[in-house]
LOPAVO-571026 format. One record per residue (C-alpha): x, y, z; residue number from 1. Coordinates in pm, whole numbers, plus 50000, padded with zeros to 5 digits. Layout:
N
+-------+-------+-------+-----+
:     X :     Y :     Z : num :
+-------+-------+-------+-----+
:     X :     Y :     Z : NUM :
...
+-------+-------+-------+-----+
% end
This chain:
543
+-------+-------+-------+-----+
:     X :     Y :     Z : num :
+-------+-------+-------+-----+
: 47511 : 51588 : 49446 :   1 :
: 47751 : 51300 : 49438 :   2 :
: 47627 : 51010 : 49691 :   3 :
: 47274 : 51147 : 49727 :   4 :
: 47127 : 50810 : 49837 :   5 :
: 47384 : 50734 : 50093 :   6 :
: 47297 : 51053 : 50292 :   7 :
: 46920 : 50997 : 50262 :   8 :
: 46954 : 50667 : 50426 :   9 :
: 47055 : 50876 : 50759 :  10 :
: 46816 : 51182 : 50715 :  11 :
: 46631 : 51037 : 50991 :  12 :
: 46855 : 51094 : 51238 :  13 :
: 46834 : 51427 : 51413 :  14 :
: 47190 : 51534 : 51300 :  15 :
: 47077 : 51394 : 50952 :  16 :
: 46999 : 51702 : 50763 :  17 :
: 47341 : 51912 : 50971 :  18 :
: 47608 : 51619 : 50810 :  19 :
: 47431 : 51622 : 50464 :  20 :
: 47477 : 51985 : 50459 :  21 :
: 47858 : 51963 : 50631 :  22 :
: 47919 : 51712 : 50322 :  23 :
: 47776 : 51915 : 50054 :  24 :
: 48018 : 52171 : 50189 :  25 :
: 48315 : 52001 : 50223 :  26 :
: 48261 : 51841 : 49865 :  27 :
: 48217 : 52184 : 49679 :  28 :
: 48507 : 52309 : 49865 :  29 :
: 48737 : 51971 : 49732 :  30 :
: 48573 : 52033 : 49360 :  31 :
: 48741 : 52392 : 49337 :  32 :
: 49074 : 52251 : 49469 :  33 :
: 49047 : 51969 : 49229 :  34 :
: 49019 : 52150 : 48932 :  35 :
: 49328 : 52396 : 49008 :  36 :
: 49496 : 52063 : 49057 :  37 :
: 49384 : 51948 : 48706 :  38 :
: 49479 : 52243 : 48541 :  39 :
: 49850 : 52216 : 48721 :  40 :
: 49858 : 51853 : 48604 :  41 :
: 49719 : 51918 : 48259 :  42 :
: 50033 : 51724 : 48093 :  43 :
: 49975 : 51436 : 48328 :  44 :
: 49859 : 51146 : 48072 :  45 :
: 49759 : 50943 : 48404 :  46 :
: 49517 : 51167 : 48541 :  47 :
: 49190 : 51028 : 48623 :  48 :
: 48929 : 51241 : 48683 :  49 :
: 48634 : 51067 : 48731 :  50 :
: 48797 : 50851 : 48942 :  51 :
: 48582 : 51027 : 49296 :  52 :
: 48278 : 50976 : 49111 :  53 :
: 48335 : 50573 : 49043 :  54 :
: 48449 : 50527 : 49369 :  55 :
: 48107 : 50692 : 49480 :  56 :
: 47879 : 50497 : 49257 :  57 :
: 48050 : 50168 : 49390 :  58 :
: 48000 : 50280 : 49740 :  59 :
: 47589 : 50379 : 49658 :  60 :
: 47605 : 49994 : 49511 :  61 :
: 47732 : 49838 : 49817 :  62 :
: 47535 : 50033 : 50057 :  63 :
: 47205 : 50001 : 49814 :  64 :
: 47186 : 49665 : 49650 :  65 :
: 47450 : 49460 : 49873 :  66 :
: 47412 : 49575 : 50199 :  67 :
: 47075 : 49717 : 50194 :  68 :
: 46989 : 49649 : 50539 :  69 :
: 47262 : 49814 : 50665 :  70 :
: 47182 : 50104 : 50921 :  71 :
: 47442 : 50369 : 50897 :  72 :
: 47470 : 50695 : 51157 :  73 :
: 47473 : 51059 : 50984 :  74 :
: 47853 : 51095 : 51068 :  75 :
: 47916 : 50778 : 50864 :  76 :
: 47685 : 50845 : 50579 :  77 :
: 47913 : 51183 : 50550 :  78 :
: 48249 : 50990 : 50583 :  79 :
: 48065 : 50746 : 50305 :  80 :
: 47991 : 51015 : 50064 :  81 :
: 48289 : 51265 : 50081 :  82 :
: 48621 : 51071 : 50132 :  83 :
: 48616 : 50946 : 49772 :  84 :
: 48650 : 51291 : 49693 :  85 :
: 48896 : 51384 : 49968 :  86 :
: 49118 : 51119 : 49880 :  87 :
: 49094 : 51241 : 49527 :  88 :
: 49194 : 51577 : 49580 :  89 :
: 49451 : 51470 : 49874 :  90 :
: 49691 : 51308 : 49587 :  91 :
: 49609 : 51519 : 49305 :  92 :
: 49695 : 51808 : 49499 :  93 :
: 50035 : 51651 : 49624 :  94 :
: 50101 : 51511 : 49259 :  95 :
: 50038 : 51913 : 49138 :  96 :
: 50301 : 52043 : 49415 :  97 :
: 50552 : 51804 : 49320 :  98 :
: 50535 : 51847 : 48954 :  99 :
: 50745 : 52126 : 48980 : 100 :
: 51046 : 51842 : 49004 : 101 :
: 50960 : 51810 : 48534 : 102 :
: 50914 : 51464 : 48562 : 103 :
: 50840 : 51464 : 48151 : 104 :
: 51243 : 51503 : 48129 : 105 :
: 51419 : 51247 : 48333 : 106 :
: 51762 : 51356 : 48175 : 107 :
: 52016 : 51405 : 48468 : 108 :
: 52058 : 51776 : 48627 : 109 :
: 52362 : 51900 : 48688 : 110 :
: 52258 : 52085 : 48960 : 111 :
: 51880 : 51975 : 49070 : 112 :
: 51712 : 52119 : 49358 : 113 :
: 51644 : 51916 : 49659 : 114 :
: 51316 : 51778 : 49515 : 115 :
: 51458 : 51726 : 49167 : 116 :
: 51747 : 51536 : 49344 : 117 :
: 51515 : 51316 : 49526 : 118 :
: 51314 : 51224 : 49221 : 119 :
: 51655 : 51142 : 49028 : 120 :
: 51742 : 50899 : 49268 : 121 :
: 51411 : 50744 : 49320 : 122 :
: 51382 : 50712 : 48921 : 123 :
: 51745 : 50486 : 48922 : 124 :
: 51588 : 50251 : 49095 : 125 :
: 51376 : 50200 : 48755 : 126 :
: 51692 : 50126 : 48555 : 127 :
: 51505 : 49967 : 48261 : 128 :
: 51222 : 50220 : 48247 : 129 :
: 51491 : 50506 : 48279 : 130 :
: 51662 : 50367 : 47938 : 131 :
: 51379 : 50360 : 47782 : 132 :
: 51293 : 50721 : 47878 : 133 :
: 51622 : 50847 : 47770 : 134 :
: 51616 : 50687 : 47420 : 135 :
: 51543 : 50988 : 47201 : 136 :
: 51329 : 51012 : 46894 : 137 :
: 50995 : 51186 : 46894 : 138 :
: 50848 : 50868 : 46993 : 139 :
: 51094 : 50832 : 47299 : 140 :
: 50977 : 51202 : 47435 : 141 :
: 50676 : 51092 : 47440 : 142 :
: 50722 : 50759 : 47578 : 143 :
: 50938 : 50975 : 47838 : 144 :
: 50650 : 51204 : 47935 : 145 :
: 50451 : 50858 : 48018 : 146 :
: 50678 : 50720 : 48230 : 147 :
: 50811 : 51053 : 48410 : 148 :
: 50466 : 51106 : 48514 : 149 :
: 50378 : 50712 : 48593 : 150 :
: 50719 : 50759 : 48809 : 151 :
: 50609 : 51052 : 48964 : 152 :
: 50297 : 50895 : 49099 : 153 :
: 50454 : 50590 : 49238 : 154 :
: 50742 : 50850 : 49395 : 155 :
: 50455 : 51088 : 49575 : 156 :
: 50281 : 50825 : 49764 : 157 :
: 50619 : 50700 : 49920 : 158 :
: 50697 : 51089 : 50032 : 159 :
: 50694 : 51106 : 50407 : 160 :
: 50475 : 51379 : 50380 : 161 :
: 50209 : 51218 : 50193 : 162 :
: 49976 : 51147 : 50526 : 163 :
: 50089 : 51400 : 50747 : 164 :
: 49872 : 51585 : 50953 : 165 :
: 49967 : 51893 : 50836 : 166 :
: 49905 : 51798 : 50459 : 167 :
: 49557 : 51703 : 50588 : 168 :
: 49448 : 51961 : 50793 : 169 :
: 49553 : 52166 : 50510 : 170 :
: 49331 : 52003 : 50224 : 171 :
: 49022 : 52018 : 50456 : 172 :
: 49067 : 52392 : 50581 : 173 :
: 48768 : 52504 : 50389 : 174 :
: 48535 : 52338 : 50598 : 175 :
: 48420 : 52439 : 50930 : 176 :
: 48641 : 52422 : 51228 : 177 :
: 48393 : 52377 : 51485 : 178 :
: 48134 : 52159 : 51613 : 179 :
: 47972 : 51855 : 51406 : 180 :
: 48208 : 51916 : 51089 : 181 :
: 48569 : 51922 : 51293 : 182 :
: 48479 : 51640 : 51468 : 183 :
: 48333 : 51370 : 51217 : 184 :
: 48590 : 51473 : 50974 : 185 :
: 48910 : 51523 : 51248 : 186 :
: 49267 : 51560 : 51088 : 187 :
: 49364 : 51229 : 51232 : 188 :
: 49032 : 51029 : 51095 : 189 :
: 49089 : 51177 : 50788 : 190 :
: 49458 : 51084 : 50707 : 191 :
: 49390 : 50720 : 50882 : 192 :
: 49112 : 50671 : 50595 : 193 :
: 49354 : 50808 : 50322 : 194 :
: 49622 : 50579 : 50438 : 195 :
: 49457 : 50266 : 50461 : 196 :
: 49276 : 50305 : 50077 : 197 :
: 49629 : 50273 : 50039 : 198 :
: 49719 : 49981 : 50236 : 199 :
: 49707 : 49579 : 50227 : 200 :
: 49421 : 49388 : 50362 : 201 :
: 49489 : 49345 : 50732 : 202 :
: 49638 : 49652 : 50754 : 203 :
: 49294 : 49848 : 50859 : 204 :
: 49220 : 49581 : 51169 : 205 :
: 49592 : 49653 : 51332 : 206 :
: 49560 : 49754 : 51660 : 207 :
: 49904 : 49836 : 51730 : 208 :
: 49950 : 50159 : 51549 : 209 :
: 49846 : 50479 : 51786 : 210 :
: 49654 : 50646 : 51478 : 211 :
: 49451 : 50320 : 51418 : 212 :
: 49113 : 50318 : 51367 : 213 :
: 48846 : 50193 : 51588 : 214 :
: 48573 : 49975 : 51627 : 215 :
: 48319 : 50244 : 51728 : 216 :
: 48415 : 50620 : 51809 : 217 :
: 48135 : 50895 : 51937 : 218 :
: 48098 : 51203 : 51804 : 219 :
: 47931 : 51525 : 51927 : 220 :
: 47924 : 51361 : 52292 : 221 :
: 47644 : 51491 : 52522 : 222 :
: 47489 : 51715 : 52275 : 223 :
: 47189 : 51633 : 52069 : 224 :
: 47352 : 51561 : 51770 : 225 :
: 47543 : 51259 : 51989 : 226 :
: 47604 : 50941 : 51738 : 227 :
: 47891 : 50675 : 51669 : 228 :
: 48152 : 50615 : 51386 : 229 :
: 48222 : 50217 : 51307 : 230 :
: 48518 : 50354 : 51177 : 231 :
: 48649 : 50020 : 51093 : 232 :
: 48362 : 49951 : 50947 : 233 :
: 48377 : 50269 : 50734 : 234 :
: 48758 : 50204 : 50651 : 235 :
: 48645 : 49841 : 50489 : 236 :
: 48388 : 50018 : 50310 : 237 :
: 48575 : 50265 : 50168 : 238 :
: 48867 : 50014 : 50068 : 239 :
: 48585 : 49792 : 49898 : 240 :
: 48500 : 50065 : 49671 : 241 :
: 48829 : 50151 : 49577 : 242 :
: 48895 : 49834 : 49458 : 243 :
: 48575 : 49832 : 49290 : 244 :
: 48636 : 50146 : 49100 : 245 :
: 48992 : 50057 : 48995 : 246 :
: 49284 : 50341 : 49015 : 247 :
: 49439 : 50396 : 48723 : 248 :
: 49789 : 50492 : 48901 : 249 :
: 49742 : 50259 : 49156 : 250 :
: 49752 : 49923 : 48898 : 251 :
: 50056 : 49686 : 48899 : 252 :
: 50382 : 49806 : 48758 : 253 :
: 50298 : 49592 : 48471 : 254 :
: 50133 : 49897 : 48266 : 255 :
: 50468 : 50054 : 48323 : 256 :
: 50658 : 49795 : 48195 : 257 :
: 50464 : 49834 : 47841 : 258 :
: 50538 : 50201 : 47785 : 259 :
: 50832 : 50315 : 47535 : 260 :
: 50792 : 49962 : 47324 : 261 :
: 50693 : 49889 : 47009 : 262 :
: 50343 : 49794 : 47118 : 263 :
: 50293 : 50056 : 47439 : 264 :
: 49988 : 50092 : 47663 : 265 :
: 49826 : 50381 : 47600 : 266 :
: 49709 : 50582 : 47918 : 267 :
: 49395 : 50683 : 47749 : 268 :
: 49293 : 50374 : 47651 : 269 :
: 49376 : 50216 : 47990 : 270 :
: 49119 : 50505 : 48163 : 271 :
: 48819 : 50431 : 47880 : 272 :
: 48897 : 50033 : 47913 : 273 :
: 48859 : 50078 : 48331 : 274 :
: 48567 : 50332 : 48298 : 275 :
: 48386 : 50117 : 48099 : 276 :
: 48440 : 49752 : 48316 : 277 :
: 48150 : 49646 : 48540 : 278 :
: 48130 : 49374 : 48785 : 279 :
: 47885 : 49136 : 48734 : 280 :
: 47714 : 48889 : 49006 : 281 :
: 47781 : 48536 : 49010 : 282 :
: 47607 : 48356 : 49302 : 283 :
: 47756 : 48522 : 49618 : 284 :
: 48085 : 48658 : 49404 : 285 :
: 48147 : 48965 : 49145 : 286 :
: 48303 : 48906 : 48852 : 287 :
: 48481 : 49141 : 48624 : 288 :
: 48385 : 49267 : 48314 : 289 :
: 48606 : 49456 : 48079 : 290 :
: 48756 : 49451 : 47736 : 291 :
: 49128 : 49488 : 47694 : 292 :
: 49279 : 49654 : 47363 : 293 :
: 49628 : 49536 : 47533 : 294 :
: 49727 : 49225 : 47719 : 295 :
: 49941 : 49419 : 47992 : 296 :
: 49579 : 49585 : 48077 : 297 :
: 49445 : 49196 : 48128 : 298 :
: 49741 : 49129 : 48354 : 299 :
: 49716 : 49420 : 48554 : 300 :
: 49290 : 49442 : 48602 : 301 :
: 49366 : 49043 : 48664 : 302 :
: 49620 : 49115 : 48937 : 303 :
: 49399 : 49394 : 49076 : 304 :
: 49081 : 49159 : 49124 : 305 :
: 49333 : 48916 : 49306 : 306 :
: 49395 : 49191 : 49549 : 307 :
: 49009 : 49274 : 49615 : 308 :
: 48959 : 48949 : 49658 : 309 :
: 49251 : 48933 : 49921 : 310 :
: 49050 : 49221 : 50097 : 311 :
: 48707 : 49070 : 50088 : 312 :
: 48906 : 48730 : 50269 : 313 :
: 49015 : 48981 : 50506 : 314 :
: 48679 : 49110 : 50586 : 315 :
: 48550 : 48755 : 50604 : 316 :
: 48783 : 48594 : 50843 : 317 :
: 48800 : 48895 : 51091 : 318 :
: 48633 : 48748 : 51411 : 319 :
: 48503 : 49080 : 51513 : 320 :
: 48119 : 49134 : 51571 : 321 :
: 48123 : 49470 : 51451 : 322 :
: 48214 : 49396 : 51135 : 323 :
: 47928 : 49131 : 51160 : 324 :
: 47719 : 49352 : 50952 : 325 :
: 47955 : 49333 : 50640 : 326 :
: 47861 : 48998 : 50582 : 327 :
: 47683 : 49021 : 50268 : 328 :
: 47968 : 49152 : 50116 : 329 :
: 48047 : 48957 : 49771 : 330 :
: 48236 : 48620 : 49896 : 331 :
: 48492 : 48648 : 49597 : 332 :
: 48608 : 48860 : 49365 : 333 :
: 48671 : 48685 : 49034 : 334 :
: 48859 : 48807 : 48634 : 335 :
: 48700 : 48556 : 48403 : 336 :
: 48542 : 48800 : 48211 : 337 :
: 48869 : 49023 : 48175 : 338 :
: 48965 : 48939 : 47807 : 339 :
: 49047 : 49077 : 47483 : 340 :
: 48872 : 49351 : 47273 : 341 :
: 48766 : 49304 : 46934 : 342 :
: 48904 : 49496 : 46707 : 343 :
: 48712 : 49489 : 46332 : 344 :
: 48559 : 49121 : 46432 : 345 :
: 48918 : 49001 : 46532 : 346 :
: 49103 : 49014 : 46881 : 347 :
: 49304 : 49256 : 47011 : 348 :
: 49568 : 49002 : 47093 : 349 :
: 49556 : 48626 : 47144 : 350 :
: 49729 : 48556 : 47509 : 351 :
: 49761 : 48738 : 47806 : 352 :
: 50001 : 48699 : 48113 : 353 :
: 50237 : 48541 : 47967 : 354 :
: 50546 : 48578 : 48185 : 355 :
: 50890 : 48430 : 48249 : 356 :
: 50824 : 48116 : 48464 : 357 :
: 51174 : 48010 : 48633 : 358 :
: 51297 : 47728 : 48810 : 359 :
: 51275 : 47836 : 49146 : 360 :
: 51542 : 47614 : 49260 : 361 :
: 51794 : 47689 : 49020 : 362 :
: 51677 : 48104 : 49013 : 363 :
: 51744 : 48104 : 49428 : 364 :
: 52079 : 47911 : 49372 : 365 :
: 52193 : 48178 : 49088 : 366 :
: 52054 : 48484 : 49313 : 367 :
: 52253 : 48358 : 49626 : 368 :
: 52644 : 48251 : 49716 : 369 :
: 52896 : 48388 : 49522 : 370 :
: 52649 : 48394 : 49237 : 371 :
: 52517 : 48739 : 49372 : 372 :
: 52792 : 48822 : 49646 : 373 :
: 53053 : 48738 : 49468 : 374 :
: 53245 : 48604 : 49769 : 375 :
: 53034 : 48411 : 50037 : 376 :
: 53197 : 48695 : 50262 : 377 :
: 52936 : 48946 : 50152 : 378 :
: 52662 : 48732 : 50255 : 379 :
: 52754 : 48684 : 50598 : 380 :
: 52776 : 49074 : 50588 : 381 :
: 52450 : 49096 : 50441 : 382 :
: 52309 : 48913 : 50695 : 383 :
: 52495 : 49143 : 50980 : 384 :
: 52341 : 49447 : 50820 : 385 :
: 52009 : 49296 : 50842 : 386 :
: 52044 : 49226 : 51165 : 387 :
: 52202 : 49579 : 51280 : 388 :
: 51921 : 49735 : 51109 : 389 :
: 51682 : 49575 : 51316 : 390 :
: 51864 : 49655 : 51622 : 391 :
: 51860 : 50004 : 51514 : 392 :
: 51499 : 50043 : 51412 : 393 :
: 51467 : 49905 : 51783 : 394 :
: 51691 : 50185 : 51922 : 395 :
: 51497 : 50487 : 51743 : 396 :
: 51169 : 50362 : 51839 : 397 :
: 51295 : 50304 : 52177 : 398 :
: 51437 : 50668 : 52171 : 399 :
: 51090 : 50800 : 52083 : 400 :
: 50880 : 50631 : 52326 : 401 :
: 51128 : 50787 : 52582 : 402 :
: 51109 : 51086 : 52458 : 403 :
: 50725 : 51112 : 52408 : 404 :
: 50673 : 51004 : 52803 : 405 :
: 50631 : 50611 : 52754 : 406 :
: 50861 : 50385 : 52968 : 407 :
: 50965 : 50128 : 52712 : 408 :
: 51170 : 49824 : 52878 : 409 :
: 51523 : 49893 : 52892 : 410 :
: 51723 : 49743 : 52595 : 411 :
: 52069 : 49703 : 52489 : 412 :
: 52089 : 49570 : 52131 : 413 :
: 52274 : 49239 : 52072 : 414 :
: 52387 : 49017 : 51757 : 415 :
: 52494 : 48708 : 51797 : 416 :
: 52658 : 48465 : 51571 : 417 :
: 52727 : 48094 : 51633 : 418 :
: 52899 : 47829 : 51443 : 419 :
: 52901 : 47463 : 51416 : 420 :
: 52780 : 47147 : 51261 : 421 :
: 52382 : 47068 : 51277 : 422 :
: 52233 : 46686 : 51360 : 423 :
: 52286 : 46625 : 50967 : 424 :
: 52628 : 46676 : 50936 : 425 :
: 52599 : 46986 : 50781 : 426 :
: 52794 : 47341 : 50866 : 427 :
: 52594 : 47637 : 50984 : 428 :
: 52618 : 47968 : 51075 : 429 :
: 52343 : 48093 : 51338 : 430 :
: 52273 : 48482 : 51355 : 431 :
: 52036 : 48624 : 51652 : 432 :
: 51955 : 48993 : 51705 : 433 :
: 51742 : 49111 : 51964 : 434 :
: 51621 : 49380 : 51749 : 435 :
: 51282 : 49522 : 51608 : 436 :
: 51149 : 49136 : 51521 : 437 :
: 50952 : 49067 : 51237 : 438 :
: 50532 : 49034 : 51249 : 439 :
: 50332 : 48859 : 50989 : 440 :
: 50319 : 49182 : 50750 : 441 :
: 50711 : 49217 : 50759 : 442 :
: 50808 : 48823 : 50728 : 443 :
: 50520 : 48832 : 50399 : 444 :
: 50559 : 49167 : 50248 : 445 :
: 50948 : 49253 : 50320 : 446 :
: 51160 : 48945 : 50438 : 447 :
: 50980 : 48674 : 50170 : 448 :
: 51015 : 48959 : 49914 : 449 :
: 51296 : 49017 : 49692 : 450 :
: 51348 : 49361 : 49602 : 451 :
: 51126 : 49493 : 49907 : 452 :
: 51238 : 49692 : 50227 : 453 :
: 51106 : 49769 : 50537 : 454 :
: 51187 : 50185 : 50497 : 455 :
: 50944 : 50162 : 50177 : 456 :
: 50616 : 50056 : 50406 : 457 :
: 50370 : 50311 : 50462 : 458 :
: 50405 : 50209 : 50853 : 459 :
: 50765 : 50326 : 50811 : 460 :
: 50714 : 50649 : 50689 : 461 :
: 50461 : 50708 : 50913 : 462 :
: 50648 : 50617 : 51185 : 463 :
: 50955 : 50809 : 51036 : 464 :
: 50694 : 51158 : 51066 : 465 :
: 50709 : 51142 : 51409 : 466 :
: 51080 : 51080 : 51456 : 467 :
: 51089 : 51404 : 51242 : 468 :
: 50844 : 51587 : 51428 : 469 :
: 51076 : 51564 : 51747 : 470 :
: 51356 : 51800 : 51837 : 471 :
: 51597 : 51719 : 51767 : 472 :
: 51428 : 51449 : 51519 : 473 :
: 51518 : 51096 : 51565 : 474 :
: 51734 : 50969 : 51302 : 475 :
: 51752 : 50584 : 51177 : 476 :
: 51961 : 50533 : 50809 : 477 :
: 51892 : 50153 : 50703 : 478 :
: 52187 : 49980 : 50673 : 479 :
: 52167 : 49650 : 50416 : 480 :
: 52134 : 49742 : 50047 : 481 :
: 52010 : 49448 : 49838 : 482 :
: 51660 : 49446 : 49965 : 483 :
: 51664 : 49075 : 49937 : 484 :
: 51486 : 48919 : 50259 : 485 :
: 51517 : 48592 : 50284 : 486 :
: 51757 : 48554 : 49978 : 487 :
: 52057 : 48639 : 50232 : 488 :
: 51953 : 48361 : 50454 : 489 :
: 52030 : 48043 : 50238 : 490 :
: 51911 : 47821 : 50549 : 491 :
: 51664 : 47975 : 50785 : 492 :
: 51535 : 48338 : 50897 : 493 :
: 51704 : 48590 : 51104 : 494 :
: 51772 : 48463 : 51443 : 495 :
: 51731 : 48169 : 51334 : 496 :
: 52025 : 47974 : 51180 : 497 :
: 52141 : 48050 : 50891 : 498 :
: 52366 : 47740 : 50667 : 499 :
: 52641 : 47782 : 50415 : 500 :
: 52759 : 47433 : 50324 : 501 :
: 52879 : 47602 : 49995 : 502 :
: 52600 : 47825 : 50032 : 503 :
: 52345 : 47565 : 49956 : 504 :
: 51971 : 47576 : 50007 : 505 :
: 51801 : 47395 : 50310 : 506 :
: 51458 : 47247 : 50266 : 507 :
: 51301 : 47381 : 50487 : 508 :
: 51400 : 47654 : 50710 : 509 :
: 51203 : 47816 : 51062 : 510 :
: 51172 : 48167 : 51253 : 511 :
: 51047 : 48220 : 51593 : 512 :
: 51024 : 48571 : 51706 : 513 :
: 50766 : 48853 : 51791 : 514 :
: 50720 : 49209 : 51675 : 515 :
: 50795 : 49486 : 51882 : 516 :
: 50434 : 49673 : 51911 : 517 :
: 50472 : 50099 : 51854 : 518 :
: 50389 : 50132 : 52246 : 519 :
: 50741 : 49949 : 52313 : 520 :
: 50561 : 49630 : 52417 : 521 :
: 50606 : 49293 : 52252 : 522 :
: 50315 : 49139 : 52063 : 523 :
: 50275 : 48782 : 52085 : 524 :
: 49964 : 48710 : 51974 : 525 :
: 49856 : 48500 : 51682 : 526 :
: 50034 : 48701 : 51342 : 527 :
: 50281 : 48832 : 51525 : 528 :
: 50473 : 48515 : 51667 : 529 :
: 50575 : 48305 : 51403 : 530 :
: 50645 : 47920 : 51435 : 531 :
: 50780 : 47684 : 51171 : 532 :
: 50831 : 47987 : 50873 : 533 :
: 50912 : 47831 : 50564 : 534 :
: 51133 : 48056 : 50370 : 535 :
: 51226 : 47748 : 50102 : 536 :
: 51072 : 47726 : 49737 : 537 :
: 50744 : 47557 : 49747 : 538 :
: 50936 : 47223 : 49540 : 539 :
: 51129 : 47212 : 49840 : 540 :
: 50879 : 47222 : 50147 : 541 :
: 50874 : 46958 : 50330 : 542 :
: 50527 : 46849 : 50588 : 543 :
+-------+-------+-------+-----+
% end
């Protein structure tokens, strides 16, 4: 049985044998569902049937070789063994169900169904890939299928129902619905663990989400098999094992950027490269060794290792005594040994990672003002639309809270513009709103990232699903279309003053504010209140 060494660690607990049989039951049930999904996905070139086993092996490595002295409860062992298979089958089933949109053919349909229309609309956001897929010719048809299926995987992750309790309940329906199984593999806990494996570092420890993981939960309370589940610890262990296993469909877009070109990435070669990769020790760190037949694979794996390194740094930075047991996790992750494979005594390529590097000051000048909008008035409109989105978001959250028995503070949306001359004699335009606000995640992953929109964050999709469950549902239609975040603000962040002296960028920027929590209260603690947030390019920062 996969994960035998993990479950063996907990057999000394009174409920150890029972948890082991529960785990065997659910993994066996999932195996049948995975085979059915694999049949439906026979044409998917990105299928990775060995991922769950690979992740389980990484978990055994963490618990056996790295955290050898860690004591875990039988319930924790059951989750650590079963969740790789739950996660893999969850996404395989969703992809199989949604593959009815026929991703291999990206030509627009005259009368598409609702799901196909939604998929076509999503594909429009990748115009370069779409042009390649519609290029024609036999190689073009193969590239079209590879591009279409890659886009399907990206689209599925953004589906509202991807993390819904109904989908997870259906997935777990094959196990016992009472007793130990029902409490350890509760729908809410399983859905949250699936979610954290797709989230960024820091998401696991968030406490402002009602469904978030707890430091400790008790299962079978008052029974002979009562035990604890340290949910955050389990979440971090699963997340690290997930990154160590390298999920091929989760690698960066540089992979898709090299489809349908003269020297393309081959999906089967990518999978073989990941399967043969190894994490070698270097002091307290781990170094990925991988032989890459294509430079795009090297770039993708290096980016992936950087993401794992950020996750390990997040674990180290947590001032949480419940996570002290993870202190022996690798301190760093490096990609020093990710390199070109050899072919017949010669390397497959001579350099990887060469990307266009542009002068940031000049690029931002080109992207802003008349170069971007055609008219400076349109820049003001974009700022207003961003503020309007913030107020509409808060109104939607406030309405949901009121309709679910909460008492959020009284609120009325306000957006204020102020024009004047600053201390340096430069004209400015201030825009302030009292909307939803921004925490560190929103600042870093949306506002400061050109092309990113808050409506694509998993937290927003989660909250939107909650709104849709109400009768009638709460609706929010985001206004701003550019998704250019900080580039909308040539001077400062929202609510902090924006300068338009010919739409020139100020050398520094500031943003003060806080995020409205899911429970209706503002979140002023560190990581949510921001001060002196610099939105200028690094070369222009002062102090």
